C-alpha positions in Angstrom: 70.5 -74.3 -55.3 70.0 -72.1 -58.3 66.7 -74.0 -59.1 65.4 -73.0 -55.4 66.0 -69.5 -56.2 64.4 -69.7 -59.6 61.3 -71.4 -58.3 60.7 -68.8 -55.6 61.2 -65.9 -58.1 58.7 -67.6 -60.5 56.3 -68.2 -57.8 56.5 -64.7 -56.6 56.0 -63.5 -60.0 52.8 -65.6 -60.6 51.6 -65.2 -57.0 49.2 -62.3 -57.8 47.6 -64.1 -60.6 47.0 -67.1 -58.7 45.5 -65.1 -55.8 43.3 -63.3 -58.4 42.1 -66.6 -59.7 41.9 -69.0 -56.5 41.8 -66.3 -53.8 43.3 -67.4 -50.4 43.5 -71.1 -51.7 46.5 -69.9 -53.8 48.4 -69.9 -50.7 48.5 -73.6 -50.7 50.4 -74.2 -54.1 52.6 -71.5 -53.2 53.5 -73.2 -49.9 54.6 -75.9 -52.2 57.6 -74.1 -53.3 59.6 -73.7 -50.0 58.2 -77.1 -49.0 59.5 -78.8 -52.2 62.9 -76.6 -51.6 62.8 -78.2 -48.0 62.9 -81.7 -49.6 65.8 -80.7 -51.5 67.8 -79.6 -48.4 66.8 -82.8 -46.7 68.1 -84.9 -49.6 71.3 -82.9 -49.6 71.8 -82.8 -46.0 75.2 -84.2 -45.5 76.7 -82.8 -48.8 78.6 -79.9 -49.7 77.9 -77.9 -52.8 79.1 -74.7 -54.3 77.7 -72.6 -57.1 79.6 -69.6 -58.7 78.1 -67.4 -61.4 80.4 -64.5 -62.4 78.4 -61.2 -62.2 80.6 -58.0 -61.3 84.0 -59.4 -60.9 85.7 -55.9 -60.8 83.7 -55.3 -57.7 84.2 -58.9 -56.4 80.4 -59.5 -56.6 80.3 -62.9 -58.1 77.1 -65.0 -57.0 78.8 -67.5 -54.9 76.5 -70.1 -52.9 77.6 -72.6 -50.6 75.4 -75.3 -49.3 77.0 -77.0 -46.0 75.9 -78.4 -42.8 75.3 -74.8 -41.5 73.5 -73.7 -44.6 71.4 -77.1 -44.3 70.2 -76.0 -40.8 69.5 -72.4 -41.4 67.7 -73.3 -44.8 65.5 -75.7 -43.0 64.4 -72.9 -40.6 63.9 -70.5 -43.5 62.1 -72.7 -45.8 60.1 -74.7 -43.1 58.8 -71.7 -41.5 58.0 -70.0 -44.9 56.0 -73.0 -45.9 54.1 -72.9 -42.7 53.3 -69.2 -42.8 52.0 -69.7 -46.3 50.0 -72.6 -45.2 48.6 -70.5 -42.5 47.8 -67.6 -44.9 45.4 -69.9 -46.8 42.9 -70.0 -43.6 43.9 -66.6 -42.2 43.0 -64.1 -44.8 39.4 -63.7 -46.6 39.3 -63.9 -50.4 38.4 -60.2 -50.6 41.6 -59.0 -48.6 42.9 -55.9 -50.4 46.5 -56.3 -51.9 46.6 -60.1 -51.1 48.3 -61.2 -54.1 51.0 -58.9 -53.7 51.3 -60.0 -50.0 51.6 -63.7 -51.3 54.3 -62.7 -53.7 56.2 -60.7 -51.0 56.0 -63.7 -48.6 57.4 -66.3 -51.3 60.0 -63.8 -52.3 61.1 -63.4 -48.6 61.6 -67.1 -48.2 63.7 -67.3 -51.5 65.9 -64.3 -50.5 66.4 -65.8 -47.1 67.6 -69.0 -48.7 69.9 -67.0 -50.8 71.2 -65.0 -47.6 71.7 -68.3 -45.6 73.7 -69.9 -48.6 75.6 -66.9 -49.7 79.5 -67.2 -49.8 80.1 -63.8 -51.0 80.0 -61.2 -48.2 79.0 -58.7 -50.6 76.0 -60.5 -52.1 75.1 -61.6 -48.7 74.8 -57.7 -47.9 72.5 -57.4 -51.0 70.4 -60.4 -50.1 70.2 -58.8 -46.5 69.0 -55.5 -48.0 66.4 -57.4 -50.1 65.0 -58.8 -46.8 64.9 -55.4 -45.5 62.8 -54.1 -48.1 60.6 -57.2 -48.1 60.1 -57.0 -44.5 59.1 -53.4 -44.8 56.4 -54.2 -47.2 55.5 -57.4 -45.4 55.0 -55.2 -42.1 53.2 -52.4 -43.8 50.7 -54.6 -45.4 47.9 -52.7 -43.8 49.0 -49.3 -45.2 45.9 -47.7 -44.3 46.7 -48.1 -40.6 48.8 -45.6 -39.1 50.3 -48.3 -36.5 51.2 -50.6 -39.6 52.8 -47.6 -41.3 54.9 -46.9 -38.0 55.8 -50.5 -37.4 57.2 -50.8 -41.0 59.0 -47.5 -40.8 60.6 -48.8 -37.5 61.5 -52.2 -39.0 63.2 -50.5 -42.1 65.1 -48.1 -39.9 66.3 -50.8 -37.7 67.3 -53.3 -40.4 68.7 -50.5 -42.5 70.9 -49.1 -39.6 72.2 -52.8 -38.8 72.6 -53.4 -42.6 75.0 -50.5 -42.9 76.9 -51.4 -39.9 77.3 -54.9 -41.4 78.5 -53.3 -44.6 81.2 -51.3 -43.0 82.4 -54.5 -41.2 82.2 -56.5 -44.4 84.3 -54.0 -46.3 86.9 -53.8 -43.5 87.0 -57.6 -43.4 87.2 -58.1 -47.1 89.9 -55.5 -47.5 92.0 -56.9 -44.5 91.8 -60.6 -45.8 91.8 -59.7 -49.3 88.7 -61.6 -50.3 85.0 -61.2 -49.9 84.3 -64.9 -49.8 83.1 -66.3 -46.5 85.3 -69.6 -47.4 88.5 -67.6 -47.5 87.6 -65.6 -44.4 
């Protein structure tokens, strides 16, 4: 699981360089990252795996990931759709598209963060991954920043997901304090 997150992070960091060098064709090797991750999901379909990295134990914010049947289904959706979108982008955009490298990085990062979201076993970390998807959604929707309609749509997406995220945070805190744990497995 950690290797999937690292692979998406590395791909997101090098995406602008790849796009600068190969143009829109860079989306093809970038699509290989969620596609290879999807292969890992298929190979581990009927297993349950856990990963725990101590991060901020005083705030109960350990990075706890759990891969089980539900995470496998959700990961298939997230990674499969992510790979298909990246493949589509290889033919959709022109090589001279402004900010194409940044857009590619945001798409790969979005797929990685969504994978982290669906495998998160710590509700506070789930919230952080949710907020990262909120920011990335805002950036992706607002790709054509020079268009007023794109800016309005991005702002609307940001407001809606932030409002939902804040409501979710309140619920997470109430639930975590009631149960005495922020682990989804314990809840």
